[in-house]
N, C-alpha and C positions, 0 to 999 in steps of 0.2 A: 316874178318874171323880170328879165333884164330890161333896163331902160334903153331906149333907142340910142344906138351909137356906142353903147357901153360894152366892153369885152365881158363875156360870160363870167370869167374869173373875178373881174372887178365887182360885178353885181353880187356874186356869191360872197366875196370878201366883205362887202358892205353889209349884206344881210347877216352874215355870221358875226360881224363886229357888233351890230346892233343887238344881237342876242346874247352877247357876252355877260350882261348883267343877270341873265337867267342861270348862268353857270358860275355863280360866285363861289360855289363850293369847290374846294381843292381836294383831290384824292390824297388821303393820308394812309391808306392801306386798311384802315379799320372801317372806312365808310364806302367801300367799293360799290355795294348795291345801291346806295343813295346816289353816288356819283354817276354810276351807269344809268340809273333810272332817269336822270336829268339829261344825259347825253343822247341816249337812244332815240327818243321821239324827234329830236332836232335832226339827227343824222337821217332818219327815215323821211322826214318832211323835205329835206333838201336833196334827197336821193343820193346820199353819201354812205349809207350803211354798208353797201356792197364793197366799198373801198376799204373800210376798216375790217370787215369780217372775211374778206378775201373772195367773196362771190363775184365781184367785179375785178378780174385780174388786171395786172399792169399791162399796158399796151406795148407793142414792139417799138423800140426806139427808132429803128430803121426798117422801112417797109421794102419788101421785094429786093433785098440786096443793095438797096440804094445807100449812098453815103450821107444823103441829106436826112436830117431829123424829121421824122413823121410829125406833122402838125397836130394830129390827134394825140400823139404821145406827149407833146408839149402841154396841151390842155390838161391831159390826165395828170401830168407831173405838177402843174400849177395847183390843181385841186388837191392833190395828195399832200403837197408841201404846206398848203393852207391848213389842212387837217392836222398835219404834224405840229405846226405852230400852235394851233388851237388846243391840241392835246397837251402839249408841253405847258401851256399857260394855265392848265387846269390841275397841275400836279404840284405837290409840295416839293421842296428841293431834295428831300430824302428820296422820294419816289422817282423824281426826274433823274437822279444819279443812277438809278437802276436801268434806265433805258438809253442812256447816252451811247451814241454810236449806232443806234438803230436808224435806218434811213427812210422807212415808209410808215404811213399811218397803220397799215395792216400789221407790220411787225410789232409796232408799239402796242396796238390794241391786243394782239395775241399774247404778248408777254404780260401785260397788265391783267388780262383776264385769267391767264394761267397762274399768275402769282397771287391774285387776290380773290378770285371767285370761290375757291375752296375755303379760304379763310372766312369768307362771307357765310358759307354754309355752316361752319362751326360757330360763327357769330349768331346765326339764326337759332341754332340749338341752344346756345348760351342764353339768348333772349327768352326763348320759350321756357327754359328752366327757371330763369329769374321771374317770369310771369307766374308760373305755377307755384313757386316758392314764396311769392309776395305775401306778406302778412302786415296787418295794420300796426301791430305792436304799439309803440308809443307815438306814432305819427298821428297828426290830426286827420280827420276824415278827408279834408281837402287835400292834404299832402299824399295820403294813401291813394285817393282817387286819381290825382295827377300822376303818381308813379305808375299806376295801372294803365292810364291813358298813354303815357310816354312809351311804355313797353309795347303796347298795342300799336301805336303809331310806327315805331321802329320796325315791328314785324310786318306791318302793312307796306311800308316802303320796300321791304325785302321780298315783297310779293307772297307773304305768308300771313295774311290777316287773321286776327282773332275773331271768331264768330261773336255775335251779340250775346248768345247764350253763354259762351265761355266767359265773356266779360262780366256779365251779371253774376254768374256763379263765383267768379273770383272776388268781386266786390262784396258779395254777401258772406264770404268766409269769415 
């Protein structure tokens, strides 16, 4: 909740700024699911998900034909531009170059999702295939177990967890 006398955007900015360390991961294109899985809960917690997914539409800049800027629009714009800054700070330079010129957090989120969610689905398929094809070979038992755990973790992050039974079956191969 905002501190007394503090503008709601200032309070939001301070809160999001303090959360920046939770989002130390930068989107590379290959880690979209991990990146999104860290962003989404925070967006929901701060009631900002609607701004990025489009379910909270932009407000009218001018109300009822007035030439004066709608104060609610100003607040919406502040929040949106804070999100824009936050999104940009979580991207590698290569990914950032793909969204230069986009003006709203919704536009950016949409382009990032469209560009990398499908890639992530193929990554999940690749991880599943690697898990199924994993063999001990010349690895030590510890290395083999760590490889299986790493693949299982990556699949869990992608919301496609490996069941305990599948993990046991894989390790016993």
